[in-house]
C-alpha positions in Angstrom: -5.3 12.5 -20.7 -5.8 11.7 -16.9 -4.1 15.1 -16.0 -7.0 17.0 -17.6 -10.0 15.0 -16.6 -11.2 12.9 -13.8 -14.1 10.5 -13.3 -15.9 10.7 -10.0 -15.9 7.3 -8.4 -19.3 6.0 -7.2 -19.0 3.7 -4.2 -22.7 4.0 -3.0 -24.2 0.5 -2.7 -21.0 -1.1 -3.9 -19.1 -3.7 -1.8 -15.5 -2.5 -0.9 -13.1 -5.0 0.6 -10.3 -3.5 2.6 -7.4 -5.6 4.1 -5.6 -4.0 7.0 -8.8 -2.1 7.7 -8.4 -2.1 11.5 -5.9 0.7 11.7 -3.9 3.4 9.8 -4.6 3.9 6.1 -7.0 1.0 5.9 -9.2 2.3 8.7 -9.2 5.9 7.3 -10.0 4.6 3.8 -12.8 2.4 5.2 -14.3 5.4 7.0 -14.2 7.4 3.8 -15.9 4.6 1.8 -18.6 4.3 4.4 -19.2 8.1 4.1 -19.7 7.5 0.4 -22.4 4.9 0.9 -20.4 1.8 0.4 -20.9 -1.6 1.9 -17.5 -2.1 3.6 -15.7 -5.3 4.7 -12.5 -4.9 6.7 -10.1 -7.8 7.3 -7.2 -8.0 9.8 -5.9 -10.4 12.5 -6.7 -8.7 15.8 -10.3 -9.3 16.7 -10.4 -6.6 19.3 -9.0 -3.9 16.9 -11.4 -5.1 14.2 -14.4 -4.6 16.5 -13.2 -1.2 17.6 -12.6 -0.2 13.9 -16.0 -1.5 12.9 -17.7 0.7 15.4 -15.7 3.7 14.2 -16.6 3.0 10.6 -20.3 2.6 11.4 -20.4 6.2 12.6 -19.5 7.4 9.1 -22.3 5.6 7.4 -24.9 7.7 5.5 -27.5 5.0 5.9 -28.1 2.4 8.6 -28.8 -0.2 5.9 -25.1 -0.1 5.0 -23.4 -3.3 6.2 -20.0 -3.0 7.8 -18.4 -6.4 8.2 -15.2 -7.3 10.1 -13.4 -10.5 9.5 -10.4 -11.9 11.3 -7.9 -13.8 9.1 -4.2 -14.5 8.6 -3.8 -13.0 5.1 -0.3 -14.4 4.7 -2.0 -17.8 4.1 -3.7 -18.7 0.8 -6.6 -20.7 2.4 -7.3 -18.1 5.0 -7.3 -15.3 2.4 -9.8 -17.2 0.2 -12.0 -18.1 3.2 -12.1 -14.5 4.4 -13.0 -13.3 0.9 -15.9 -15.8 0.5 -17.1 -15.1 4.1 -17.3 -11.4 3.1 -19.4 -12.1 0.1 -21.7 -14.3 2.2 -22.0 -11.7 5.0 -22.7 -9.0 2.5 -25.7 -10.9 1.2 -24.0 -12.4 -1.9 -22.7 -9.0 -3.0 -19.2 -9.5 -4.5 -16.5 -6.8 -4.0 -16.2 -4.4 -6.8 -13.2 -2.6 -5.3 -10.5 -4.4 -3.3 -8.0 -2.3 -1.4 -4.9 -4.1 -0.2 -3.7 -2.0 2.7 -2.4 -4.8 5.0 1.3 -5.0 5.7 4.1 -4.1 8.0 7.8 -3.3 8.1 10.5 -4.3 10.6 13.6 -2.3 9.5 17.0 -3.6 10.4 20.4 -4.5 8.9 20.4 -7.4 6.4 23.5 -9.0 7.8 21.8 -9.2 11.3 18.6 -10.6 10.0 17.7 -14.2 10.8 15.4 -16.5 8.7 12.2 -15.4 10.5 13.0 -11.7 9.9 13.3 -12.1 6.1 10.3 -14.5 5.9 8.3 -12.0 7.9 9.3 -9.3 5.5 7.8 -11.1 2.5 4.7 -12.2 4.6 4.1 -8.6 5.5 4.5 -7.1 2.0 3.9 -9.7 -0.7 1.9 -12.7 0.5 -0.4 -10.6 2.6 -1.6 -9.0 -0.7 -0.9 -11.7 -3.3 -3.3 -14.3 -2.0 -6.2 -11.8 -1.7 -5.4 -10.4 -5.2 -5.5 -14.0 -6.5 -8.9 -14.9 -5.1 -10.3 -11.4 -6.0 -9.1 -11.8 -9.5 -10.6 -15.2 -9.9 -13.9 -14.1 -8.6 -14.1 -11.0 -10.7 -13.1 -13.0 -13.8 -15.8 -15.6 -13.2 -18.4 -12.8 -12.8 -17.2 -11.1 -16.0 -18.1 -7.7 -14.5 -14.6 -6.4 -14.1 -13.6 -4.6 -10.9 -10.8 -2.7 -9.3 -7.8 -4.0 -7.3 -5.6 -1.4 -5.6 -2.3 -2.5 -4.2 -0.8 -0.2 -1.5 2.9 -0.4 -2.2 5.5 2.1 -0.9 8.2 4.6 -1.9 10.3 1.5 -1.4 8.6 -0.2 -4.3 10.5 2.2 -6.5 13.9 2.3 -4.8 15.4 1.1 -1.6 18.3 1.7 0.8 19.9 0.3 3.9 17.4 -1.0 6.6 14.7 -2.3 4.3 16.2 -5.6 2.9 13.3 -7.6 4.2 10.6 -5.1 3.2 11.4 -3.7 -0.3 11.4 -6.9 -2.4 7.8 -7.8 -1.6 6.7 -4.2 -2.3 8.4 -4.2 -5.7 6.9 -7.5 -6.7 3.4 -6.1 -6.4 4.0 -4.3 -9.7 3.7 -7.6 -11.6 -0.1 -8.0 -11.2 -2.1 -7.0 -14.3 -5.3 -9.0 -15.1 -7.7 -8.9 -18.0 -10.3 -6.0 -17.8 -9.8 -5.6 -14.0 -8.4 -2.2 -13.2 -5.2 -2.5 -11.3 -3.6 0.4 -9.4 -0.5 0.7 -7.3 -0.5 3.3 -4.5 3.0 4.4 -3.5 3.0 6.5 -0.3 6.1 7.5 1.7 5.7 7.6 5.5 2.2 7.3 7.0 1.5 8.2 10.6 0.0 4.9 11.7 0.6 2.3 14.5 2.8 0.4 12.1 5.0 3.4 11.6 5.6 3.7 15.3 6.4 -0.1 15.5 8.9 0.1 12.6 10.7 3.0 14.3 11.5 0.8 17.3 13.9 -1.3 15.2 14.9 1.2 12.5 18.7 1.7 12.4 20.0 5.3 12.9 21.4 5.4 9.4 17.9 4.6 8.0 16.4 7.4 10.0 19.1 9.7 8.7 18.3 8.9 5.1 14.5 9.4 5.8 14.8 12.6 7.7 13.5 14.7 4.8 10.3 12.7 4.6 7.4 14.2 6.5 4.9 11.4 7.2 1.3 12.1 6.2 -1.8 11.3 8.1 -3.9 8.3 6.9 -6.7 10.7 6.1 -4.5 12.8 3.8 -3.2 9.6 2.1 -6.8 8.6 1.4 -7.4 11.9 -0.4 -4.3 11.3 -2.6 -5.4 7.8 -3.3 -8.9 8.6 -4.3 -7.7 11.6 -6.4 -5.3 9.3 -8.3 -8.0 6.6 -8.9 -10.4 9.2 -10.2 -7.7 10.5 -12.6 -7.1 6.9 -13.8 -3.5 6.7 -12.7 -1.9 3.3 -12.5 0.9 4.3 -10.1 -0.3 6.9 -7.6 2.1 8.9 -5.5 1.8 11.4 -2.7 4.8 13.7 -3.3 7.1 15.1 -5.9 10.2 13.0 -5.0 8.2 9.7 -5.2 6.8 11.0 -8.5 10.3 11.4 -9.9 11.2 7.9 -8.9 8.0 6.6 -10.4 8.9 7.8 -13.9 12.6 6.8 -13.5 11.8 3.2 -12.7 8.4 2.5 -14.2 9.6 0.3 -17.0 6.6 -0.8 -19.1 4.1 0.3 -16.5 1.4 2.7 -17.8 2.3 6.4 -17.4 0.1 9.0 -15.8 0.4 12.0 -18.1 2.7 12.2 -21.1 3.6 15.9 -20.7 4.2 15.9 -16.9 5.9 12.5 -17.0 8.3 13.8 -19.7 9.2 16.8 -17.4 9.8 14.4 -14.5 12.0 12.2 -16.6 14.3 15.2 -17.2 14.3 16.1 -13.6 14.9 12.4 -12.6 18.2 12.4 -14.5 19.5 14.9 -12.0 17.6 14.0 -9.0 18.6 10.3 -9.1 22.2 11.4 -8.6 21.2 13.6 -5.7 19.4 10.7 -4.0 22.3 8.4 -4.5 24.6 11.1 -3.1 22.5 11.5 0.0 22.4 7.7 0.6 26.1 7.5 0.0 26.9 10.3 2.4 24.7 8.8 5.1 26.2 5.3 4.6 29.7 6.6 4.5 29.2 8.6 7.8 27.8 5.4 9.5 30.7 3.3 8.2 33.2 5.7 9.7 31.7 4.9 13.1 32.5 1.2 12.8 35.7 -0.6 13.7 37.9 -0.9 10.6 37.2 -4.6 10.3 33.4 -4.1 10.2 33.5 -1.2 7.9 35.0 -3.0 5.0 
C-alpha cells in the first residue's frame, strides 16, 4: 500500500533526462537531481536560457565529476526529439537515461471560437507532441536495453477536467494518460498552477472568465512542486497531485488508471460525488456572469 510505505529513490550516478529543463519546474527538478548526485541532461529550445540553466544546475552538484549537459532541440518534431535523446546518451559517455521527466510545454489560454489554426496546432504541440516523441524514443531505448526505467509525464489539473479558456491546451494533456509500456514505470504528475515564466506568459492572453474560475488556485513554486513530485514517485503513485481538489478529480476521472491508496481513494470518491457538483456550479456561475456581459446575439 503506497500510503503506508515509500521507497527512497536513488539518483546518484544515474542519467536523468529533463525536457523543459531551462526554466520553471524543469529547472527546479534538474537542480534537485544534481543535488542527489545524478548526471543530468536538460533539453529546451532557447540556447541562452539553456546555458544559464546549466550554470545554475552545476552549482547544485555534489561532485565535479557529474556531467550536466544542455541540448537545444524542437521537441515537437519526432526527428529532433530522437536526435536530442541520442546526443544526450553520447555526451553522457554512453550512459542511457534511467529516468525521463517530460516537463516541457506551454499554454496560451483563449476562447475556442476566436482561435485560428495556428493557435490550436500550437496547443497540441505544446502539450502532446512535445512529450509524445520523447516518450517514444525513450521507451524504445529502454525496451532494447531490457533494464526498465521510469518515464514521468507532467500533465496538469486540466488533464482531469477543463473549462473555458483551455480548448487548445487540455486535449493534449489528457491524451498523456494513454502511455503504459511493458516494465517501464510510467507516472503522471498533475499540478495546478506553477509560478514559472510560462505562467506569466499564459496570463497575458487568459480571458477574464478563466481567471475568475481559477481564482481559488494558489500557484506553487517550482521547488515545492518538485517536493510533491518526488514524494509521489517514492510512494509509487501513478497519478501524482499537489492538492486536495486535484486529488478529488483524480479519483473521479481515473477510469482504469491505477489508484494510489484503496482506503484514501474510496474516501475521495465519496467526496467527489458532492464536490463535482460544486465545481460544475462554480464554472456555471462564472460562465453565466460572463454571458450576461455580452450582447444578446453573442450570448446565445
